[in-house]
Structures are given as C-alpha cells and as structure tokens.
Wavefront OBJ file of the C-alpha trace (Angstrom):
o trace
v 85.778 -27.315 -45.492
v 84.951 -24.141 -47.175
v 83.429 -22.159 -44.660
v 84.656 -22.483 -40.848
v 83.606 -20.014 -38.188
v 86.229 -18.888 -35.601
v 83.904 -19.969 -32.571
v 81.031 -22.900 -31.724
v 77.722 -21.230 -32.769
v 74.545 -23.366 -32.486
v 72.728 -21.512 -35.546
v 75.522 -22.948 -37.740
v 75.898 -26.401 -38.918
v 79.807 -25.852 -39.545
v 83.012 -27.293 -37.529
v 84.631 -24.389 -36.058
v 88.733 -23.530 -35.277
v 88.064 -23.133 -31.594
v 86.982 -26.423 -30.978
v 89.348 -28.307 -33.427
v 92.474 -26.399 -32.147
v 91.482 -25.413 -28.668
v 94.051 -23.535 -26.895
v 96.116 -22.917 -30.197
v 93.345 -21.881 -32.300
v 94.391 -17.971 -32.260
v 97.923 -18.766 -32.959
v 96.627 -20.537 -36.285
v 93.707 -17.844 -37.132
v 96.676 -15.156 -37.053
v 98.960 -17.011 -39.171
v 95.789 -17.794 -41.753
v 95.256 -14.013 -41.775
v 98.687 -12.769 -42.387
v 99.714 -15.625 -45.071
v 96.217 -14.838 -46.891
v 95.611 -18.749 -46.937
v 92.006 -17.815 -46.059
v 89.869 -14.802 -46.059
v 88.998 -13.568 -42.517
v 86.351 -11.421 -41.423
v 82.864 -11.092 -39.765
v 81.096 -13.273 -42.516
v 78.774 -15.436 -40.682
v 76.104 -12.894 -39.798
v 78.574 -10.661 -38.025
v 80.169 -13.342 -36.454
v 84.002 -13.988 -37.387
v 85.271 -16.795 -39.563
v 87.199 -17.993 -42.421
v 86.174 -18.677 -45.752
v 87.998 -20.701 -48.449
v 89.638 -18.371 -51.328
v 87.662 -20.551 -53.997
v 84.431 -19.536 -52.316
v 85.316 -15.712 -51.673
v 83.968 -14.779 -55.237
v 80.915 -16.732 -54.927
v 79.880 -14.797 -51.612
v 81.099 -11.490 -52.767
v 78.962 -11.745 -55.977
v 75.791 -12.442 -53.880
v 76.792 -9.830 -51.390
v 75.288 -6.334 -51.232
v 78.674 -5.228 -51.954
v 79.125 -7.268 -55.150
v 75.584 -6.039 -56.248
v 76.957 -2.165 -55.867
v 80.052 -3.432 -57.410
v 81.964 -2.389 -54.599
v 80.745 1.409 -54.500
v 80.494 1.861 -50.591
v 78.602 5.003 -51.309
v 75.586 3.152 -52.999
v 75.588 1.068 -49.999
v 75.409 4.007 -47.595
v 72.728 5.711 -49.879
v 70.489 2.401 -49.814
v 71.330 1.879 -45.831
v 73.264 -1.233 -46.419
v 76.383 0.505 -44.883
v 75.906 3.005 -41.928
v 77.496 6.518 -42.116
v 80.281 5.660 -39.508
v 80.986 2.424 -40.969
v 81.227 4.018 -44.487
v 83.662 6.635 -43.060
v 85.699 3.664 -41.511
v 85.856 2.245 -45.208
v 86.838 5.458 -46.538
v 89.638 6.028 -44.080
v 91.231 2.776 -44.608
v 90.676 3.178 -48.340
v 92.497 6.277 -48.182
v 95.084 5.856 -45.601
v 95.348 2.058 -44.912
v 96.833 -0.120 -44.108
v 96.013 1.214 -40.371
v 96.586 -0.338 -36.739
v 93.303 -0.304 -34.775
v 94.856 2.040 -32.733
v 95.457 4.344 -35.754
v 92.037 3.637 -37.104
v 90.558 4.516 -33.689
v 92.064 7.793 -33.508
v 91.176 8.767 -37.337
v 87.593 8.164 -36.813
v 87.293 9.867 -33.558
v 86.641 6.658 -31.345
v 90.200 6.637 -29.384
v 88.346 6.870 -26.064
v 88.001 3.911 -23.828
v 83.617 4.407 -23.609
v 83.770 4.316 -27.581
v 85.650 1.054 -27.694
v 82.732 -1.263 -27.946
v 80.909 1.028 -30.418
v 84.100 1.050 -32.454
v 84.325 -2.841 -32.731
v 80.530 -3.206 -33.433
v 80.706 -0.487 -36.540
v 84.254 -2.047 -37.749
v 82.265 -5.711 -37.597
v 79.787 -3.965 -39.943
v 82.176 -2.681 -42.413
v 83.701 -6.445 -42.757
v 80.672 -7.964 -42.987
v 79.818 -5.565 -45.956
v 83.169 -6.509 -47.459
v 84.748 -3.121 -47.267
v 87.523 -3.467 -44.483
v 89.700 -6.678 -43.658
v 92.201 -7.698 -41.176
v 95.443 -8.030 -42.801
v 97.874 -8.896 -40.080
v 98.716 -8.932 -36.467
v 101.549 -7.855 -34.355
v 102.422 -6.854 -30.889
v 103.167 -3.714 -28.719
v 105.729 -3.259 -26.263
v 103.263 -4.405 -23.957
v 102.652 -7.671 -25.599
v 99.172 -6.847 -26.631
v 97.819 -7.631 -29.586
v 97.505 -5.008 -32.680
v 95.456 -5.689 -35.815
v 96.048 -4.370 -38.991
v 93.361 -3.270 -41.257
v 92.720 -2.499 -45.190
v 90.261 -2.069 -47.781
v 89.131 -5.208 -49.176
v 89.431 -4.291 -52.825
v 93.212 -3.416 -52.148
v 93.860 -6.941 -50.701
v 91.286 -9.236 -52.633
v 90.752 -7.097 -55.965
v 91.026 -10.484 -57.988
v 88.906 -12.246 -55.728
v 86.308 -9.306 -56.012
v 86.915 -9.274 -60.182
v 86.153 -12.909 -60.092
v 82.770 -12.575 -58.281
v 81.855 -9.693 -60.369
v 82.373 -11.601 -63.491
v 80.501 -14.480 -62.246
v 76.830 -15.350 -62.548
v 74.735 -15.292 -59.685
v 72.932 -18.493 -59.963
v 76.668 -20.165 -60.275
v 77.589 -18.564 -57.452
v 74.593 -19.351 -55.330
v 74.741 -23.161 -56.492
v 78.556 -23.311 -55.626
v 77.953 -22.150 -52.279
v 75.118 -24.636 -51.548
v 76.927 -27.448 -53.063
v 80.153 -26.693 -50.867
v 78.250 -26.246 -47.539
v 76.345 -29.387 -48.167
v 79.425 -31.338 -48.972
v 80.711 -30.016 -45.508
v 77.473 -30.657 -43.616
v 75.897 -33.321 -45.007
v 72.527 -32.663 -44.139
v 71.134 -29.029 -42.867
v 67.750 -26.943 -43.555
v 67.253 -24.624 -46.291
v 65.963 -22.071 -43.930
v 69.670 -21.932 -42.080
v 71.637 -21.917 -45.289
v 69.596 -19.155 -46.627
v 69.816 -16.975 -43.286
v 73.534 -17.757 -43.091
v 74.323 -16.737 -46.850
v 71.397 -14.301 -47.575
v 70.075 -16.406 -50.043
v 66.648 -16.959 -51.340
v 65.194 -19.995 -49.602
v 63.238 -21.068 -52.560
v 66.187 -21.113 -54.497
v 68.266 -23.138 -51.679
l 1 2 3 4 5 6 7 8 9 10 11 12 13 14 15 16 17 18 19 20 21 22 23 24 25 26 27 28 29 30 31 32 33 34 35 36 37 38 39 40 41 42 43 44 45 46 47 48 49 50 51 52 53 54 55 56 57 58 59 60 61 62 63 64 65 66 67 68 69 70 71 72 73 74 75 76 77 78 79 80 81 82 83 84 85 86 87 88 89 90 91 92 93 94 95 96 97 98 99 100 101 102 103 104 105 106 107 108 109 110 111 112 113 114 115 116 117 118 119 120 121 122 123 124 125 126 127 128 129 130 131 132 133 134 135 136 137 138 139 140 141 142 143 144 145 146 147 148 149 150 151 152 153 154 155 156 157 158 159 160 161 162 163 164 165 166 167 168 169 170 171 172 173 174 175 176 177 178 179 180 181 182 183 184 185 186 187 188 189 190 191 192 193 194 195 196 197 198 199 200 201
C-alpha cells in the first residue's frame, strides 16, 4: 500500500497493521524493522507507521531534513528540531547503535519521571529522519528493548536517492501512490499528512 500506520487513526484514510494483523501485529512490525523490509518511524504527523522503501526517498526529499541535506544543526537553528532532540540525534550518530536504556542514560533521562518526556523527544527526532529504530531484543525480564541508530547510517542510499530527486517528481509520486491506495481522499488531508502544498496536491 506504500503507507501503513501502525494503529488506526481517523485522520488518515489508510489501512493499518493493527487492524489487519490484530494480536500478531507487534510480531510482524518487529520483523519488518529487523529485516529492513520497510521503513518504520514516527512519520505520520509523529504517529508510528511504515513506509514502503520505494517511497522513502520521496518523503525524505520533501521533509525539512531533505531540505537541509541531513544537517541537523541547520534543522535546530531554524527551529525544525528542538535542542534535546538534536542532542539525541548527535549521541546516536556518534555512539550508535544504542539500546533505549543506553540512550536514556546518555541523554540524562534515565529516571522514571523523565520517561514520557524522553519518548516525546525521541518521536520528534524520528519525525525529522534523524533517528531510527533498527531492531528489538528481550532482556532477562522479557521486556522489549529497542535499538536505535542514525537515519543516515542505516538508510544512506535512500537519503542520497531522495536528495538527487526533483521535488516536483517526489510530490507527484507520493500523491499518486496515496490515491492508488485510498481511491478517494481530500487534498487538504493529503497536504496535512505529508506537509505538501494543498494547491499542488
């Protein structure tokens, strides 16, 4: 389908993995991430979901990260990335891959009261294509432990392909793929979901 949110969302006219796979959706989502069969991240307005790899260069090209050619300092200076999200991206780029626990300690957010804030900032870093989840393991207590790395280290070829692409071509491919999946939608919803100009859509 090209674009697949993890869970149902009334704002998106898209199929989602949770509805179609029900209780097994987490197993499939973890497998897709580990095997790099699809891109996974907080890409649907900070909501989790999957993108087909042939669509990833298009979305990257039209994102602020694509506009700044992956320069997270430029993103930070122009307020597309918060100071803490920029720090998280920098730590992962320098020391990754890191587990969630290691990353929380490195950023100074290991305490329980800071857990919610950490995940909110990590979602921001994913949304800007600076940090990506690359795998899942289980600790001795059978808890999920996520592994994180930098977008460019894991998906460099897709970033390069996106940066070499014309922005008009990238936008047209996104809209065409979305309409082929949903059959009907509104230009406003597509523009808001993918941060496109509504007149263009």
